[in-house]
Each structure stands twice: as structure tokens, then as C-alpha cells.
C-alpha positions as CSV (number, residue, x, y, z in Angstrom):
1,M,-16.0,19.1,-10.6
2,K,-17.2,21.3,-13.4
3,E,-14.7,21.9,-16.0
4,N,-14.7,24.0,-19.1
5,S,-13.8,21.5,-21.8
6,S,-12.2,24.2,-24.0
7,D,-9.4,25.0,-21.6
8,N,-9.7,22.5,-18.7
9,H,-10.6,25.4,-16.4
10,Q,-11.2,24.2,-12.8
11,S,-13.7,26.0,-10.6
12,W,-11.0,27.0,-8.1
13,H,-9.1,28.8,-10.9
14,R,-9.8,32.5,-11.6
15,Q,-13.3,32.9,-12.9
16,P,-14.5,35.0,-15.8
17,G,-15.2,38.5,-14.5
18,E,-13.4,37.9,-11.2
19,S,-10.9,40.7,-10.6
20,T,-7.3,40.0,-9.6
21,K,-8.0,41.3,-6.1
22,A,-11.1,39.2,-5.7
23,Y,-9.3,36.1,-6.9
24,A,-6.4,36.8,-4.5
25,A,-8.9,37.1,-1.7
26,F,-10.5,33.8,-2.8
27,C,-7.0,32.1,-2.7
28,A,-6.4,33.4,0.8
29,Y,-9.9,32.1,1.8
30,R,-9.2,28.7,0.0
31,D,-5.8,28.3,1.7
32,L,-7.2,28.6,5.2
33,G,-8.5,25.0,4.9
34,I,-11.1,23.9,7.4
35,T,-10.8,27.1,9.4
36,R,-11.8,29.2,6.4
37,S,-14.1,32.2,6.8
38,V,-14.4,35.6,5.3
39,M,-13.7,37.2,8.7
40,R,-10.5,35.2,9.0
41,V,-9.3,36.5,5.6
42,V,-10.0,40.1,6.8
43,E,-8.2,39.5,10.1
44,E,-5.2,37.5,8.8
45,C,-4.7,39.8,5.7
46,E,-5.2,42.9,7.8
47,G,-7.8,44.3,5.4
48,K,-5.5,43.9,2.4
49,Y,-8.4,42.8,0.2
50,G,-11.0,45.2,1.7
51,K,-13.7,45.1,4.3
52,R,-15.8,42.1,5.3
53,S,-18.7,43.4,3.3
54,I,-16.7,43.4,0.1
55,L,-15.3,39.9,0.7
56,T,-18.7,38.6,1.5
57,R,-20.1,40.0,-1.7
58,W,-17.2,38.4,-3.7
59,S,-17.8,35.2,-1.8
60,L,-21.4,35.1,-2.8
61,N,-20.9,36.4,-6.4
62,H,-18.0,33.9,-7.1
63,N,-19.3,30.9,-5.2
64,W,-16.3,30.6,-2.8
65,V,-17.9,27.8,-0.7
66,R,-18.7,25.6,-3.7
67,R,-15.3,26.3,-5.3
68,C,-13.5,25.4,-2.1
69,R,-15.5,22.2,-1.7
70,E,-14.5,21.2,-5.2
71,Y,-10.9,22.2,-4.6
72,D,-10.9,20.2,-1.3
73,D,-12.3,17.2,-3.1
74,F,-9.7,17.5,-5.9
75,V,-6.8,17.7,-3.3
76,E,-8.2,14.7,-1.4
77,K,-8.5,12.7,-4.6
78,E,-4.9,13.5,-5.6
79,R,-3.7,12.6,-2.1
80,W,-5.4,9.2,-2.4
81,R,-4.0,8.7,-5.8
82,D,-0.5,9.4,-4.5
83,L,-1.1,7.1,-1.5
84,Y,-2.3,4.3,-3.8
85,A,0.8,4.7,-6.0
86,H,3.0,4.6,-2.8
87,R,1.3,1.4,-1.6
88,I,2.0,-0.3,-5.0
89,E,5.7,0.7,-4.8
90,M,5.8,-0.4,-1.1
91,T,4.3,-3.8,-2.0
92,K,6.8,-4.3,-4.8
93,R,9.7,-3.4,-2.5
94,H,8.4,-5.7,0.2
95,I,8.1,-8.6,-2.3
96,E,11.7,-8.1,-3.4
97,Q,12.8,-7.9,0.3
98,A,10.9,-11.1,1.1
99,K,12.5,-12.9,-1.9
100,S,15.9,-11.7,-0.7
101,L,15.3,-13.0,2.8
102,Q,14.0,-16.3,1.5
103,F,17.1,-16.7,-0.7
104,K,19.5,-15.9,2.2
105,G,17.6,-18.2,4.6
106,L,17.5,-21.0,2.1
107,S,21.2,-20.5,1.3
108,A,22.1,-20.7,5.0
109,L,19.8,-23.7,5.4
110,E,21.7,-25.6,2.7
111,E,24.9,-25.2,4.8
112,V,23.3,-26.7,7.9
113,D,24.3,-30.2,8.6
114,P,21.0,-32.0,9.5
115,S,22.9,-34.4,11.8
116,A,24.0,-31.4,13.9
117,L,20.4,-30.3,14.6
118,S,18.6,-31.3,17.7
119,H,15.3,-33.2,17.5
120,Q,13.5,-30.1,18.6
121,D,15.2,-28.1,15.8
122,L,14.3,-30.7,13.2
123,L,10.7,-30.7,14.3
124,R,10.5,-26.9,14.2
125,Y,12.0,-26.9,10.6
126,I,9.4,-29.5,9.5
127,K,6.5,-27.7,11.2
128,T,7.6,-24.3,9.8
129,G,7.9,-25.8,6.3
130,M,4.5,-27.4,6.5
131,E,2.9,-24.2,7.8
132,L,4.5,-22.2,4.9
133,E,3.3,-24.7,2.3
134,K,-0.2,-24.8,3.7
135,A,-0.3,-20.9,3.9
136,V,0.8,-20.7,0.3
137,I,-1.6,-23.2,-1.0
138,N,-4.5,-21.7,1.0
139,Y,-3.6,-18.1,0.2
140,S,-6.2,-16.6,-2.0
141,L,-5.1,-13.8,-4.3
142,P,-7.7,-11.1,-5.2
143,D,-9.3,-11.5,-8.6
144,E,-8.4,-9.0,-11.4
145,A,-11.6,-6.9,-10.8
146,E,-10.7,-6.5,-7.2
147,M,-7.1,-5.5,-8.0
148,N,-8.2,-2.8,-10.6
149,K,-10.7,-1.1,-8.2
150,E,-9.6,2.3,-6.9
151,S,-10.8,2.6,-3.4
152,K,-9.9,5.0,-0.6
153,G,-9.1,2.2,1.9
154,D,-7.5,-0.2,-0.6
155,P,-8.7,-3.2,1.3
156,V,-6.7,-5.6,-0.9
157,A,-3.4,-4.0,0.1
158,H,-4.4,-3.9,3.7
159,R,-5.5,-7.5,3.7
160,I,-2.3,-8.7,2.0
161,S,0.0,-6.7,4.2
162,D,-1.9,-7.8,7.4
163,E,-1.9,-11.4,6.4
164,I,1.8,-11.5,5.4
165,L,2.8,-9.7,8.6
166,A,0.7,-12.1,10.7
167,M,2.2,-15.2,9.0
168,T,5.7,-13.8,9.4
169,N,5.1,-13.1,13.1
170,K,3.5,-16.5,13.7
171,L,6.4,-18.3,12.0
172,L,8.9,-16.3,13.9
173,G,7.0,-17.2,17.1
174,R,6.3,-13.5,17.9
175,T,3.3,-12.2,19.7
176,K,1.5,-9.1,18.7
177,S,2.6,-7.3,21.9
178,E,6.3,-7.8,20.9
179,D,5.8,-5.8,17.7
180,E,4.1,-2.8,19.3
């Protein structure tokens, strides 16, 4: 996106020499999103900004197509930035919830009298503990460079979320179809 460094002027802001009416027509055009066209501005605004020929001239003179592409790119980048921040907050929340569940589970486990457990229960506890220990030891955290990368798909968050969900379901004995 081209910016004027003196006033941080974005291309989708009003341009030098662009009249108020021409800029209002551009805003109407810009806000139509993927369905935007000069003809739709004329139709939806009922000629408020002038005839098609006037809007076409403004569109060409003030680079409406390029400005809208840059605006769309900016909006998409902001959307991904917000989504990334939300994922970070979600991950922090899930970590706290997981710690709370672990604490409650371990506290309840301390109250269990091992002699009151069946052999099958004891074996399930041992197996689950061993699987958890193995999962934690084998779990590979992403390196710092991978964590600092900004990417649209955020594969690190997806991988971590998917792996934690899969481990949880496995340990709870759930199948994928039960979750859907």
C-alpha cells in the first residue's frame, strides 16, 4: 500500500483533487465489496452521484479499482491480525482451563483409595499415566522463529490445538465421530 509519509495518507482516503461528491461515490463503490461496479453505484444510489459516465470518469481518474484492492488487502490483513490475537488469547485460556482440570482431577485422585479400585481401573490409571508421560516427553514445542512468524493459517496454533484435542479424546476413550 502506498502511503504518503507526511500524513500517513492511505490510497482509499480522499485523494488530492478528488471532490467531495467523487469521494462519496468512491466510498459507495468501495463498500459494495466483491459485487462492486460503477453501474451498481448508479443503481443503488439512484443517480445520487451522477450518471454512469461521470462515475466511470471518476473511477478512471482516481484509480478506484487499485484503491479498492489496496483497501481490501488492508481489511484482510487487519482481520488476520485480530484473528491471530484471538488465537493467542484462546490458547492462554485453554492452558488455564487445562491446568484447572488437571488440578481438580489430581485432587480427586488423591481422595481415591487404591484398594477400592478394581484391577481394570488400576490398569487404566497406569496406562493413562504412562501415555500422558510419553506424550509430554515426545511433545515437540515449536522453536522461537516458528512462534514469531505471522502467517495467515497459523500452523503452529492449529497443530498444537489439534494435537491436544486428539490426545484428550484418546485418553478419554472418545472416537472422532462422538465429537462431531
